N, C-alpha and C positions, 0 to 999 in steps of 0.2 A: 500532410497528415497532421492530428493536431497532437499536443504531448500523449493525452493518452490512447491514442492510437501506437505511435510511436514506443511507449513504456508499454502495451503490451504486448507486442510484437518481442522487444528484448526478452521481457518476462517468460514468454513461451520459448526461447529458444535458449535460456540457463541452464533447465536439465542436460539437452543433450550436446551444450557446450566445456560445463565446466568441469569434468574428468580430463580434458582434452588441456586444461590450461596449465603448464605446467612454468611458464615465467612470470613475473610482472610485468615483461613487454605485449607477451599474448593477452592477459585478462587485460588491458590497456585498450589495446586495440579490438577485443571481444565485446568487452562490456563496458567499459569506463565513457571510452567515446562517442559509442553511440547512445550514451545515458547523458554525455555533455550535446550531442546531437538534438537528443530528444526534447532538452531546454529550450531548443531554436537556436543554440548558436552555433556559426562555420565552423568547424574543425581544421578547417584547408585555409582561413582566412589567419592570418598573425593579427590584424587588427580587432581582433574576435577571443580566438585562443592560441595562445603565447604556450607551445611546448618546452619543458628544459627552461622555465624562466631561470634570468641568471639574474643576482643582483648581491652585490657586495655590501657583506653586514660587519660592521667593525672592521677588526683585524682577520676576518673570514673572506675568502675572496672565492668567486667561482661558484657557490654552492645555486644548488638548482633546487626547485619545487616543480613538481612533474606538470600541472598546466596551471596557468594565469588567464582568466576570462576579463576582458578588457572591454570598458564600456565610454566612449570618448575620452579614448587614450590613458584611463585610467584604469588599475585594477580592482574590480570588484569583488571577484572571487578566489580563493587560493584551493588549489587540490590537490591532496598527498596522496600517491596510491600505492596499494600493496598488492601482492600477488591472494588470487583466489587461498582462503582455506586459511591465510592467517590472523589470527585472534586480535582485532584492533583495541582491545582493553590491553592486552599486554604489549602493545605497538609504543616505540620512542617515538614523539612528538617534538623536540624539543628544536629541531628546522622548522616544520610548521608555526612552532612558535615566534621563532625567529622574525622568519618572512611576513607574520602578520604584526607584527611591531614598526619593521618597516616601511609598511606599506600602507596606501590607505585603504586598504580591504576592511569589512568588516565581517566578512562571511568568508570560513574557511570549511574545507568539508574533507575528511581521510576518510578512503575506501581500499575495501579490496575488491570491488566489482561486485560483491553484492550485497554485501553490508554498507551504507553511506553514515556517519554521523558527523551533523552538522554543529559548528560552533562560531559563535562570536564574542564579543568583549561588552557582556554584560555587567558583569562584575567589577570590573576595574577600566577604563577608558583605556585603547588601544593594547589592551593584554590581551589576549585571547584565552577564555576560559578552559577549564582545568574537565570541564562536563557539557556534553553538546546539548544544545536543545532541541534537537531533533535525531530520533534515527529510524533507519529505512531500511527494512530489509528486503529482497525483492523476491527471495523463496516464499515469503509469505509476509505479502504487502498488505498494509491495514490500510483502509480508504482515505480515513485521515490525515495520514501522513503524507499519502499521494498528491492530496490537495493541495497542504505546506510546502510539499514542495515545486509544485506548480507555481506556485508566487515568483520564483527564482528563474522564471523560463524567460527569455527576451523581453519577449511582447509583453508580458506581467511584470516585469522586476519593476517594485518600489521597493525600496528598503526601508522607510521608516515603518511602513504597512510589515514587513517583516521583523523590524525588531520590536514591534510593539508589541506582539505576541509572541517572543520569542521567549521571554523573560516567563512567561505561563506554561508555554511548552516545555520548556526544561525541569520544572517544577510537575509538570504534570507526570511527564515520562520517570521521574526519579519516585514519584510515588508509585506510580502503576508496578516499578520494582520491588518497592518492599512491600506492598500487597501480596506480590508473587511469591516471593520470597516466605513471608510470614504464612501461607498458604500451605508453602510444601513443609515448612519447617519454622513455625515460632520460634522466638526466641524469648529469653526472661524478661526482657523486659516487656513485652509484647502479653504475653500471659500473664506476670505481673498486673497489670494495668485493668483484663478484667476479673483476675480474683478479688482486688480492694472493691471494683465495681458491684461484682455478685455479692461482697461480702461486706456489708454495712456497718456488722457488730465489731471491725477491726481485727478482726482473727488475724496471725500470724503468717506470713508469708514462708513457710520452712522449707527445707528441699524436698520431704517428704509432700510437703504440698504442693510443689513446686511439678513435682513428677507427675502426679496424680491430675495434676490441672493441667498441662502440657497435653496430656491427652483431651482431657476434654474439651479444652479449646480447640485444639485439629480437627475435632468430630464436628461441633458447632460452626464451625469454619463452613465445613464441606457440607452441611446438613444445609447450612443458609446461601449457600452458591447453588445447591442443588435444588433447592427449592425455589430461589429465583430462576435459575431457568425451566422449570416444572412451570410454572405462574404463564413466563412468558409463551409456551410454548400453549398452555391452556388457552391463554385468549388466541394465539393464532388456530387451535385446533376449534375453537367457539368461530369462527367462522368458515374456516377450507382444513380439510383432512390434511395432516401434514405432507405427504408424499404417497401420491396415489396414482395410479391409471388411467387417465379419463380417455375413451372410446369412440371417439367423436360418427357422430351419425352420419350419412352419406350428405356430402355437401356442406358439412356442418362448418368447416372452413371459410370455405365461402359467404355463407351465409351471415357467419359471424363477424367477417369484413365491414358488413354491409354499418353494423353498427357505427362505425369512423366517420359517415355521414350525419350522425346527432349533432346537436349544439350541445353544448357542456362541457366539449375532450379539450382538456388542458394538460399538452406535453411539458412533463420536467426536465428539469437538469437532468435529476437522476437518471430517467431515460432515456436521455439524449447520452450521457455517459455511458451507459448500459450500452446502448446502442455503438455506441464507439468503440469499445470495449471488444462487442461481439464481430463487429465487423475486422477489428486487426486481426484478431486471433482467425478466422476463415480467409485472410487475405492470404495466406500461408499456401491456399489451393484454389481460389477463383480470385478474380480483380475485386477488388475493393469497391469499386462502382457499382457492382452488379448486387450488393448488399444495402436495399432499404427497408426503411420501416413505414408500418402503417399503423395509428393509434388508435385505440377506442377507449372507451370511458371506462373497462375492467380490464385493458392489458394494452402494453403493447407488442405488435407482430413484426418479426424482425423476417423479413422473406428472401428467397434468394431470386432476382430478374424478376422482383416486385411483382413477384408471382404466389399467389394464395394457394396455391398446389405444391410449394415448395416452403412451408414454412423452416426456418431452420431453427428458430425460439422464439419462445413467450415471455417478456416481462411484467410481473405481476406486482408492480409495484404504487398501488393505492391503497395498499394499510399499512397497520404498522410493524406486520411480517410480513417480508419482501421473497417472493418467489420465482425461479425461474421454471420454465417450461421448456421441454426436448422431447422432441419427436424420434420413432421409430422407425423404420422404412414402410410402416405400413400406417404409419402418422397416428400412431398411438400418442397420446400425448402424458408425458411424465411429470406434474410439479415435483418440485424439490424446493425445500424454504432455505433462504438463505441470509446471514446474518449482516454482509457487506458485500455491496457492490464487485469488490474485488474476488469475491468468492465465483464468479462465474470464469475466471481464469482456471479456478478447478476442472472446469465441466467442457475446456477447450479441445477437447480428444474428439468427446462426442458431439461436440459443432460441425468441425472437421469431418466426420464421418458423415453425419446425414447428407452434409453439402456435397460429398465426392459423390454419394448415391444419389443423387439427383444429376449430377453430371453423368455419371455412368448412364441415366435412362437418355439423355439426349443425344 
C-alpha cells in the first residue's frame, strides 16, 4: 500500500485505540511504529530502524532515543516518543537536542502518536531548533501537512528538498497560530495597529479607547472571516447546491458511466489521492483490490468490483469547490462540499456502510 493508504488506515484506527493506550510502549506499538512503517521503513530491519538507539554523549553514558531511522549506515531521522495525551509543548526535549548535536541527523521528530512535531537546524547549524518547522495532528490531518510529511518517506526522501521548504513551513505555522490567537482574543498590540490605521488624525490610544476598540476589532475580524466563507460558498452555489440529494433516474448510474469513453478526460493526482484514501478506508471490510475507479469529465466514480451498480462514492474535484458524493441503500446520491481531500476521512463510516450493504446483497 502507498503512504496515503497506510496513513488513512492508521487515522481510521486511532479513535478506537486511543482510550486503551495507557503507556508509552503501547503508544509506540499501536501508533508510532505503524507511522514509521507508513513512511516505507522496515521497522523490523535494524539497518533501517533502530529502536532504543544508544550513543555516549560526553560524560553521559547509555542514553537512548526511541528510534533512529538509518540510510546507508547514517542516521537521517531521530524520533522521541511520549505517551498519548502528553502535551508536546510542555515536554522536555533536552535528550533529543543532545542526540541531534552528536549525530548527522538533520530531522528530529517529537510525537505522542497523535501529534507529530518536526524539527531541523534552520537557525544554527547542527543545533536543533526550539520550534518545529512542521506539525501534524492525525486526529485533524491537514492535507498540506500530509504532503510535506510524505517527503520523508523512504522512496521519496530528499533531504535538500525538505530543508529548502522547512524554513517557510516553520514561519507559516507560527503565523497561523498568531492569527488563530488574535481571532479569539486580540492583544493590545494587534488592536493598537488597527486603531492607528483607522485614525490618521493621531488620536491617543487610551485605556478607554483600547477597551472599546478591542470589541470593534474582534467583531470586524469575525465578520471578515465570515464574509470570506460566505463568498466562497456563494461561488460554489453558483455551480451546485451545497448539499443536496440527487435521485437518479433508472439506470442513470450506468448511463453516466458511459461518459468515461469520451475524449478530454484527465485524471488528476488529487483524484487519485482521494481514490487511495477511499480504498484504504473501505479496506477494513473488503479487499482493497476490489475497489476500483472510473473517471469521467465531471467526476471520478469509485466502485466496488468495478460494478456501476455498486457505487461507493464520487469525487467532484473539477471545480473550485470540491465535493464528495455518498450513496444510500437506494442509490440516492448526496453531494457534500469538502475543503480538503482529507475531509474524506470524516465520511469513513458512510463509505464502509454502503460497501457492507453491497456485500449483504451478494
